[in-house]
N, C-alpha and C positions, 0 to 999 in steps of 0.2 A: 477348554471347553467343556470336552466330555467328562471329566470326574466332577466339574463343575454343576453341571446337568445333574448328578447325583445328588449334589447337595441342595441345590434348590429344590429338587423333587422332596427331600427331606423336609428342608425348612417349609416349605409350602403345607408339607402335611402334618408338621406339627406346631405349626405357628412359630417356627424359631426364627433368629436371628442369624445372618453369616457374617463373619469377620472373614475378609480376604486378605493374605499375607503373603507378601513376596518377600522372598528373602535372596539379596544378592551376596551371591558365593565369594570367599576370600579364596586366595591362592593356597592350593593345595601344597604339601610337602613344606611347611616353614619349618617344621624341626631339621629339615636337610641345610635348610638357607641360614638357618641361624646357628647350625655348627659349623660354617663357611665365614660369618661374617656376624661382628657381633649386633645385637637386637637394636640397638639406636639405628644405626645406619641400616638396616632392613627397613625398619619402619620407615624412614624417610623416603628412601626407594619406593615403597610399596604406596606411601600415601601420594608421590608425586606422579605414579602411573596410575593408579586408583581415581585421581582428580581427572588426569588426562581423557582418561576412559569414559567417564562419567561427563565431564565437557562434552565429548564429542556424542555421547548416547543420550543425554537429555538436553542439549543446547544450553550449557552452560546455566542451567535453574540449578537452586538449591534444594535440598532437602527433598529430593528425589521429585518434585512437582510434577514432571512430566508421565514419570512411571506411575503415581497415584492419578494422574488425570485421567491415562488409558484405561488404569483398570476402573475407576469411576463409570467412564462412559460405557466399560464392556459390562459393568453391572447392571447399568440402564438398559442398554440396548438388549441385553437377555429379557431385561423384565418387559421391555417392548414387544418385544417376540413370542413371548409365551401369555398372553393374557389371565390364561390360568393361573400362572405361576407367581403369585404373588408373594413377596418373601422382602425383609429389611436388611439392608447392607447395614450392618452395627458400626463396623470401623474398617478402612482401607488399612494395611498397615504396610510400612517397606523398611524390612531390616537388613542387617547385614552380619554375616556369619557363616559358619557350616549350617548348613540347610536343615539339616535333621535336627540338630542340638535346637537351633532358633527355633522350629516348629514345636518339638517338645515343651521347651522353657515357655514359649508364648503363651501356649495351652493351657499349661500351668498357672500363669500369671492370671489368664482371662477365666480362668475355673470353666474350661469349653467342656460341652457335652460329647462333642464327638470331633475327631479330626477327618477330612476327607481329601484325601491324598491321590493321585493322579502318578503312575508308576510307567516307563517305558522298559523298563525291565532289563537294561543296559548295561553289564560286567560280567564280572565270573560266572562262570558256569551254575554256581549254588544262589546265581543272583537273575537265573534265566525268567522266574516265573513273576519276582519281587525284585525290585531293584534296589541296591544297597541303602539308598536314603531312606525307603519306604520301609525296608527291612530294619534298619536302627530305629527308625520312628516306632514301629511295632514293638520291639525287643525293652524300648525305655521309658514309653508313654504311659501314666498311669490311665492316661483317658484312652478310651476307647479309640480303634482307628480302622477306617474303612480306605480300602485300596483299591482303585479302581485303574485296572490293566487298560492302557489308551491304547487305540488302534493303531 
């Protein structure tokens, strides 16, 4: 919400639309696992557990319908709360993958003008002020990045 308010403010100021991207991260350490078992077996295990987790989270709905609906309601509520904050939600995307990579790839594909990203700053000492996802996005994105430190 904190980072989104910055995006809304900028969109309102410049008459821009907003694309909301939510990335469902994949299990970290896949290289380690695929060194122990074959890739086919790992994919079966991952898909089985991913489906179970997804079904529990979204009530067995397909295509991330529940998550998309939550983001749509969120966008509508932000607009309703700030009468002076008029913005257009161009698109709501739910993708799977490594968050940093998906953010950069999506910004490239959509030819976004700016990436607004919140960060908790969790991680190693070098990531105290900027989280590892934000750091990777800053380093690899051809699109300008505005990083908002979350309270």
